[in-house]
C-alpha positions as CSV (number, residue, x, y, z in Angstrom):
1,M,0.0,0.0,0.0
2,D,1.5,3.4,-0.9
3,R,1.9,6.3,1.4
4,H,-1.0,8.2,-0.1
5,T,-3.6,5.5,0.5
6,M,-2.4,4.8,4.0
7,D,-2.6,8.5,4.9
8,E,-6.1,8.6,3.6
9,L,-7.1,5.6,5.5
10,M,-5.7,6.9,8.8
11,G,-7.1,10.4,8.3
12,A,-10.6,11.7,9.2
13,P,-13.4,9.1,9.2
14,A,-15.4,8.9,5.9
15,E,-18.3,11.3,5.4
16,T,-19.6,10.0,2.1
17,P,-20.4,6.6,0.6
18,D,-17.7,6.9,-2.0
19,T,-15.0,7.8,0.6
20,L,-16.2,5.0,2.9
21,I,-16.0,2.4,0.2
22,R,-12.5,3.6,-0.7
23,H,-11.4,3.4,2.9
24,M,-12.8,-0.1,3.2
25,I,-10.9,-1.3,0.1
26,H,-7.6,0.3,1.3
27,A,-8.1,-1.3,4.7
28,A,-8.8,-4.8,3.3
29,R,-5.7,-4.6,1.2
30,F,-3.6,-3.3,4.1
31,I,-4.9,-6.2,6.3
32,A,-3.8,-8.7,3.7
33,E,-0.4,-7.1,3.1
34,A,0.3,-6.8,6.8
35,G,0.0,-10.5,7.3
36,L,-3.0,-10.3,9.5
37,L,-4.8,-13.1,7.8
38,T,-4.3,-16.8,7.4
39,P,-3.2,-18.0,3.9
40,S,-6.9,-18.5,2.9
41,G,-7.3,-14.7,3.1
42,H,-10.8,-15.3,4.6
43,A,-12.3,-12.1,6.1
44,N,-15.3,-9.9,5.7
45,M,-16.1,-6.3,6.7
46,T,-19.2,-4.1,7.0
47,A,-19.2,-0.4,7.6
48,R,-21.7,2.4,7.7
49,L,-21.8,6.2,7.9
50,P,-22.9,7.7,11.2
51,G,-25.8,9.6,9.6
52,D,-27.2,6.5,7.9
53,P,-27.3,3.7,10.5
54,E,-29.6,1.4,8.5
55,T,-27.3,1.1,5.5
56,L,-24.2,-1.2,5.6
57,Y,-21.5,-1.5,3.0
58,L,-20.0,-5.0,2.8
59,I,-16.8,-6.5,1.5
60,G,-17.3,-10.2,1.4
61,K,-14.7,-11.1,-1.2
62,R,-11.1,-12.2,-0.5
63,F,-9.0,-9.4,0.9
64,D,-6.3,-8.7,-1.7
65,D,-5.2,-6.3,-4.5
66,S,-8.0,-7.4,-6.8
67,L,-10.7,-5.7,-4.8
68,R,-12.6,-3.0,-6.6
69,E,-15.4,-0.6,-5.7
70,D,-18.0,-2.7,-7.5
71,D,-17.1,-5.6,-5.2
72,V,-18.7,-3.7,-2.3
73,A,-22.3,-4.7,-1.8
74,V,-24.9,-2.6,0.1
75,I,-27.2,-4.3,2.6
76,N,-29.6,-3.2,5.3
77,L,-29.4,-3.7,9.1
78,R,-31.5,-6.9,8.7
79,G,-29.1,-8.4,6.1
80,G,-31.3,-7.7,3.0
81,V,-29.3,-6.8,-0.1
82,R,-30.0,-3.4,-1.6
83,Q,-27.2,-3.3,-4.2
84,G,-24.7,-5.8,-5.6
85,A,-24.4,-9.5,-4.8
86,V,-23.5,-11.3,-1.6
87,E,-22.0,-14.8,-2.0
88,A,-23.7,-17.6,-0.1
89,N,-20.8,-18.2,2.3
90,V,-20.7,-14.6,3.3
91,A,-24.5,-14.4,3.6
92,E,-24.2,-17.1,6.3
93,V,-22.3,-14.7,8.6
94,L,-24.2,-11.5,8.1
95,G,-26.1,-12.1,11.3
96,M,-22.9,-11.8,13.3
97,H,-22.4,-8.3,11.9
98,T,-25.9,-7.0,12.3
99,A,-26.2,-8.3,15.8
100,V,-23.2,-6.3,16.9
101,Y,-24.5,-3.1,15.4
102,Q,-27.9,-3.6,17.1
103,R,-26.3,-4.5,20.5
104,L,-23.7,-1.8,20.8
105,T,-24.3,1.0,18.4
106,D,-26.0,3.6,20.6
107,V,-23.3,4.0,23.2
108,N,-20.1,2.7,21.5
109,E,-20.5,4.4,18.2
110,V,-20.0,1.1,16.3
111,N,-19.7,1.9,12.6
112,V,-17.5,-1.0,11.5
113,V,-17.6,-4.7,12.1
114,L,-14.7,-6.9,10.9
115,H,-14.4,-10.7,10.9
116,T,-11.0,-12.3,10.3
117,H,-9.2,-15.6,10.7
118,S,-6.1,-13.8,12.0
119,P,-3.6,-16.5,12.9
120,H,-2.6,-15.7,16.5
121,T,-6.0,-14.5,17.8
122,T,-7.6,-17.5,16.1
123,A,-5.2,-19.8,18.0
124,F,-7.0,-18.6,21.2
125,A,-10.4,-19.2,19.6
126,V,-9.4,-22.7,18.7
127,A,-8.1,-23.4,22.2
128,G,-11.4,-21.9,23.7
129,R,-9.3,-19.6,25.8
130,P,-10.1,-15.9,26.5
131,M,-7.1,-13.6,25.6
132,E,-5.5,-11.7,28.4
133,V,-4.6,-8.0,27.9
134,A,-0.8,-8.1,28.0
135,I,0.4,-5.2,25.9
136,E,-0.1,-1.5,26.5
137,A,-1.4,-0.8,23.0
138,L,-4.4,-3.0,23.6
139,A,-5.0,-1.6,27.1
140,L,-5.1,1.9,25.7
141,L,-7.9,0.9,23.4
142,G,-10.0,0.7,26.7
143,V,-9.9,-3.1,27.0
144,T,-10.5,-3.7,30.7
145,R,-11.0,-7.5,30.6
146,P,-9.8,-10.5,28.7
147,V,-11.2,-10.7,25.2
148,P,-13.9,-13.3,25.6
149,V,-14.5,-16.5,23.7
150,T,-17.8,-18.0,22.8
151,R,-18.8,-21.1,24.8
152,A,-18.6,-23.7,22.0
153,Y,-18.5,-24.0,18.2
154,A,-21.8,-23.4,16.5
155,P,-22.6,-23.1,12.8
156,R,-21.4,-19.7,11.8
157,G,-23.8,-16.9,11.7
158,G,-26.6,-19.1,13.0
159,E,-28.9,-18.3,15.9
160,D,-26.8,-20.2,18.4
161,A,-23.6,-18.6,17.3
162,V,-25.1,-15.1,17.4
163,G,-26.6,-15.8,20.8
164,Q,-23.2,-16.8,22.1
165,I,-21.6,-13.7,20.7
166,L,-24.0,-11.4,22.4
167,E,-23.6,-13.5,25.6
168,A,-19.8,-13.1,25.4
169,I,-20.1,-9.3,24.9
170,G,-22.2,-9.0,28.0
171,E,-20.8,-11.6,30.4
172,D,-18.8,-10.7,33.5
173,S,-18.4,-7.1,32.3
174,P,-16.7,-4.8,34.9
175,D,-18.4,-1.9,33.1
176,T,-22.0,-1.2,32.1
177,P,-23.7,-3.5,29.6
178,D,-23.3,-0.8,26.9
179,T,-19.5,-0.5,27.6
180,P,-18.4,-4.1,27.5
181,G,-14.7,-3.5,28.2
182,T,-13.7,-5.4,25.0
183,P,-13.6,-4.5,21.3
184,A,-13.9,-8.1,20.1
185,V,-15.1,-11.6,20.7
186,L,-13.2,-14.8,19.8
187,L,-15.4,-17.2,18.0
188,A,-14.8,-20.8,19.2
189,N,-13.0,-22.9,16.6
190,H,-13.6,-20.2,14.0
191,G,-11.9,-16.8,14.2
192,L,-12.2,-13.2,15.4
193,L,-15.1,-10.7,15.4
194,L,-14.2,-7.1,16.3
195,W,-15.8,-3.7,16.0
196,G,-14.8,0.0,15.8
197,R,-15.9,3.6,15.5
198,H,-14.6,3.9,11.9
199,V,-12.5,1.9,9.4
200,A,-9.0,3.1,10.6
201,H,-10.0,2.4,14.2
202,A,-11.1,-1.1,13.4
203,V,-7.8,-1.8,11.5
204,Y,-5.8,-0.5,14.5
205,T,-7.8,-2.6,16.8
206,L,-7.0,-5.7,14.7
207,L,-3.3,-4.8,14.8
208,C,-3.4,-4.5,18.6
209,L,-5.3,-7.7,19.1
210,E,-3.1,-9.8,16.8
211,E,0.1,-8.3,18.3
212,N,-1.2,-9.0,21.8
213,A,-2.0,-12.6,20.9
214,Q,1.4,-13.1,19.3
215,M,3.2,-11.7,22.5
216,V,1.0,-13.8,24.9
217,L,1.8,-16.9,22.9
218,A,5.5,-16.1,22.7
219,S,5.7,-15.3,26.5
220,Q,4.6,-18.9,27.3
221,A,8.2,-19.9,26.8
222,L,9.2,-17.6,29.6
223,G,6.5,-18.6,32.0
224,G,3.5,-16.8,30.6
225,P,2.4,-13.1,30.4
226,R,2.1,-10.6,33.2
227,V,-1.4,-9.2,32.4
228,I,-2.3,-5.6,32.8
229,D,-4.6,-4.8,35.8
230,P,-7.9,-3.1,34.7
231,E,-7.4,-0.4,37.3
232,Q,-4.0,0.4,35.8
233,T,-5.6,0.5,32.4
234,R,-8.1,3.1,33.6
235,R,-5.3,5.2,35.1
236,A,-3.4,5.0,31.8
237,L,-6.4,6.0,29.8
238,A,-7.0,9.0,32.1
239,R,-3.4,10.1,31.7
240,A,-3.5,9.7,27.9
241,E,-6.7,11.7,27.8
242,A,-5.1,14.5,29.9
243,F,-2.2,14.7,27.5
244,R,-4.6,14.7,24.5
245,R,-6.5,17.6,25.9
246,A,-3.3,19.5,26.6
247,G,-2.3,19.2,22.9
248,D,0.9,18.7,21.1
249,L,4.2,19.9,22.5
250,T,5.7,23.1,21.1
251,G,8.9,25.0,21.4
252,S,7.4,27.2,24.2
253,P,8.9,26.5,27.6
254,S,5.7,27.5,29.3
255,A,3.8,24.9,27.3
256,S,6.2,22.1,28.3
257,A,5.9,23.2,32.0
258,S,2.2,22.8,32.0
259,R,2.0,19.2,30.9
260,P,-0.1,16.9,33.1
């Protein structure tokens, strides 16, 4: 991916359908090029504009350089197709996407749902093991509990699978039901389902989840990870927010002296 497309992806969230579709395609290509998928390249992504919550844009084809704008289908929040075509194997999992939007959208500003078979996070899903928060980058996304895993394998996108996803989002949450303390659910014997505020946020979340999984697995050779305490996560988030509000550093001595 060239510098221009990456800058565009990581810039301001999309405000028009054309820009959103372009961001989605750039993101899908980046995810593939960054090695965030298994060799099958299996993944799918939906996204929407904040002002049009009922309309979802869908990439269901293999994430690679061949993706084009006409590969993006348009569906509604119930999974009905408005424009384009949705392959049968992708139609199977649409219920996972729409359930997340309906469950979390009001408080969490969920505008992207991404499903991948990322190798290190999927290892946790195959083992049926929640993933501890062990790296700072994941903690600073506001993850205050281990990324949960669904109870058992169930046919993908079916009523049982979707029910388990919603259960995993809500179970044992240290926060309110609408702030689940996790940006993702591990799908038992299947893969990863995550969500974000906009396309770049979802891509960064995937990067952090996969890096965290890789480091947790690597640390097993040294006795296992030292996980980050949720209270320390909250303190780190508060500190980061204070610095964000203070703004960037400048050459002014008085500005440096007033840092939090």
